[in-house]
N, C-alpha and C positions, 0 to 999 in steps of 0.2 A: 302698259299697265292694265291688268285686268281686274274687273269688279268681281268680288265673291258672288257666286251664284245666287241668284234671287234678291240680293240686296238692293240693287238699282231701283227696281220696282217699288220695293217697300220704302226705301229712303225718300225717293222722290214723291211718293204718295202721301207720306206723313210729313216731312219736313216743309214741303211746298204745298200744303193743302190750300193755303191762301190764294195761289196762283189758279188752281182749279176753281175755286169759289169766284174768283173775280171773272175769269174766262166765261164761266156759266151763269154769271149773275142775271144776265138776260138770255133765257128766262129763269134758269135753275142752277142748282150747285151739282157739280159731278166730280168728287174727288176719291181719297184715299182709297189713300191709301190703300194705303196701306193698307196697304194697309190700311187701310184706314180711310173712311169716307169723310168728306168735307161736311161740316154742319150747315144746314140751310140757313139764309140770311133771316135775322129776326123780322117779324111783321110788326112794323110800327103802327101804333093806332093813330088814326087821323085826329087832329085837334077837335075838340067839341063832341067826340063821341061818348054817348051816355053810358054810364056804368051798367046798366041793365042789358046793353047790347054787347057787352064783353062776356067771354067765358068765365065761369067760376074761378078759374085759376088766375085769369088776368085781372080779375077784380081784387084779388088778394096780392098778386105780383103784377103790377102794370107792365113791366118789362118782359114777362114770360113768353116763351115761343117753344115751338116743338114742331117736328116733322118725322116722316117716315120714308124710307126708300126701300124699294124692292129691286134688287140687282142680280144680273146673270153676267158673270164674267168668265172669260176664256184667255188663259195664258199659253201662248205658244213658246216653248223652250227650245232652244237651238244650240248645237255645237258645230261650229264652223258653218257649212251649208246644209247640215243635217238636222232634221227634226228629231229631238230627243223624246219629247212627250208633251202632251197638251194637258193643262190643269184647268178643269171646269169646276164652277161652284155657283150656287145660287144663295142669296143671303137677303135677311131683312134687318135694316138699320134704323132703329128709332133713335131720336134726338129730342133730348130736352134741354133748354137753357133759358137765361134771362139777362137782361141788359139793365145797367144801372147808370144814374148821373148823366141822362142824355145820351146813352150809348157809350160813354167813355170806358165802362167796364162791361165786359161781356164774358160769360162763362157757360160753356155747354158740356154735356156729357152724351156720349153715343155708344150704344151697345150693338154688337154684330152677332146675329144668330146665322150661322153659316152652315150649308150642307155641301160636300164635295161630292161630284159624281162619282159612282161606283162604291159609295159608302152608305151605309144605312144610319151612321151616327150624324147627330145635330150638334155642332160645336157652340157652346153658349157663354164662353169665358172671355172672348175678345172685348175690350172696352178701352175707350179713351176719353180724356178730359182736357179741353182747350180753354184756357182763359187769357183774356187780354185786357191790358190798361193802357188806353190811348194817351200818350203824353202830349203829342202834337198833331193836329189834323188840319190840313189845309188843302183846298181844292186845287191850288196851283203847285204847292210845294211838296205834296205827298203827306204821309203819316208816319209817325214815330211810335211805335209800340213795344211795350214789355209782355212777353208771353211766356206763361207757364203751361208746359204741355206734358201729359202722361199717357203712356199706351202701355197696355198689358195684353199679352197673348200667352197665357201659361199652358194652353192645351198641348203644345208640342206640335202643332200643324198649323202653320200660318197659311194665309190665303193663296199664296203661290206655291206652297208646299216645300218651303225651305226650312221649317222648323219653328221652335218658339222664339219669341222676340219681346223684349221689355225695353222702355225707353222713359227717362224722367228728365226733362231739360228746363232750363230757363233761358230765353234768349231776348235779344234786342233786335227788332225788326224795323227796317225802313222800306216802305212801299211807296211806289209813284206809277199810278195808272193813267193812262191818257186814252181817250178815244175820239173817233170822228165818224160822222155818220152823214151821208149824202142822200137825200131822196130823189128816186128817178121814177119814171113810168113803169119800169119793171119791178121795182120794189126799193127798199133801203140797201144802200151799200155801206159798209162800215169797216174800220180799221181800229184794232184794239192793241195798245202797247203797254207793256206792264213790266216794271223793273223791281227787283226786291234784293236787298242786302240783309243778311242775317248773321248776327254773332251768337253762337250757342256756347253757354257755360254749362258744362255737365255737372249735375248735381249728385249722381251716385257715386260716392266715395267709398265703398266697400271692396274688399279683395275680390278679384274676378278671375275665373281660369282663362285660359288662352281663346277658347271659343267665344267666350262672351266679349273678351277685349276685340277680337277680330270683328264680330258682328256690330258692336257700337262704332268701330272705326270704319265700317263699310269696306274692310279690306280683308283679304285671305291671311289665315295665320302664317303662311310661308311668307307672304308679301311683307308682314310686319316683322319678320325676323324671329318668330316664335316657332322653333323647329323641334322642341322636345315632342316625344311620341306619346307620352302616357295620357296627354289631354287635360291633366289637372294641376300641374305643378307651376306653370307660368303664370304670374298674377301680377296685377297693378294695383296700386293704392288709389289712383285717381284717374278718370277719364279727362283728358285734356280738352280745352276749349276748341271749337270748330268754327270755320266760317263758311258760308255760303253766298253764292251770288246767282240770281235767276233773272234772266231777260226773255221776255216772252213777246211774240208778235203774232197777231191772228187777223185774218181778213174774212168778212162774212158778208152774206146777203139775206135779206129778209123779203121773199117774193111776195109782190102785192096781191097776186090772185089766190094765195093761201095764207090769210092772216094766222099768225101763230107759229109759222114754220121758219127755222133758221138753219142755214148751211154755212159751216165754218171750216177754215183750214188754217192751222198756224203751228209754229215751231218754239219750242222752249228750250233755252240755252243754258245749261247748268254748269256751275264751277263749284268744287268742294275743295276746302284746305282741311285735311284730317291729319291728326298726329301719327307719326311713324314710331313703333315701338320696336326696341332690341331687347333680346333676352339677357339677363345677367345672372350668374350663380353666386349667391352670397356665401360668406365664410361659413355660415351654419349649413350650407348645402342646399338651402331653399333657393328655388328660381323665381325671380321676379322679372317685371320688365321696366323700361325707362324709356322716356320719349327722347328721340334723337333729332327731331325736326318735324317738318311737315310735307306730306304727299299732296300733290295736286291732281285732281280728278277732274275731267270735262266730259260732258255728254250732251246728247241733244233728244229730245222727245218730239216727235211729229204727231199732231193730233188732228183727226179728221172727224167732224162732229155733224150729227143731225138731230135737231130737236124740235119738238112740236108742243107748244104750250096749249093744252086743252082748255084750261080756264085759269083763274088766279089760284086756284089750288093744285091743280095736276099738271105735270109736265112729263112727257117721255123723251128720252134721250138716248142716242147710241153715239159712242165715242170709240174710234179705232185709233190706237197707239202704237208707234213704232219707236223702239229704243236703240240708240247707238252710242258707242263709246267715242270720245273725242268730238271734235266738231266736223261731223260727217267723216271721221277718219276710219273707223272700223266697226264692226257689228259686236253686238253684246253676245258672249257666250252664256246663256241662260235665258230668262225671260225677255224675248225680243220683241213679241208682239202681245198686245193686250186689247181685247174687245169688251166694252162695257155696255151693257142694254139695261136701261134704268128707268123706273117709274117713280117720280118723286112727288109726294104729297105734303102740302102744309096743313098741320092739324090746327095750330093757334096762329 
């Protein structure tokens, strides 16, 4: 089962931004994205801080937070054992957000201003909003959250070079993170384990041509049974719910001689259940698609990271990712390697 070219990177970056945020929460966030970058964690004000010590925005909106990330990204795309091309870009990613009701509600907005290597254009239309309502939050049992997520890339040139992409979902997420840390003479040794189950109810109910159906299903049009050649006639009335499961384990060390430095190595195991569509020709002659079941996709992302926390506001991160189809079964045809070099700055 082959993944449509480029979608593995975008899907995992966006749908599982929470994993990236949790993995890099100490000391920084390193996501999407998609796609799409993860929003920096809100900076909570310490109890008793006087209003005059807060920024003007935080005086008006106590839960407000903001951050900005500078990122250099390299995608290495491969077919079998041959390198097909490298996609390189630089981006600036400002985020603003706020928390309400002691953190039970969190909403953030992120813009991506991106420049692709070899082009003079600066793309400014990439944008996403992520909102959470935490229904249950337990240190021992995990958390249950309702999420509303919207991502738009109307420019026609997505980050990994695969074309325009749009997503608007409502999902129910269960997250269960666990960590252990052991102080030693050489530094702190740690193990981080994260499990996440996501049920996504697709909210886009408009007719969609077959290429859009394929993108939202994260499958090629041929794999979905959409074999008409004009590219416009195969449509579906509704995108079906999807299920995702993410399990992540990471080992890390914080060397004592270099405070703020962190070295990590981890693997993320992903499973997707996505709707399978078959094309049908109606009596009117119009071609539409109907769901006939679900496909199961499995993949692994290996992450090798180095981060250095300069101070409470600035962190430098480099993360190298390798993408595989199946549980170490085969390689991805498309973006197989990704390197992210990031400077993350907390503004509020």
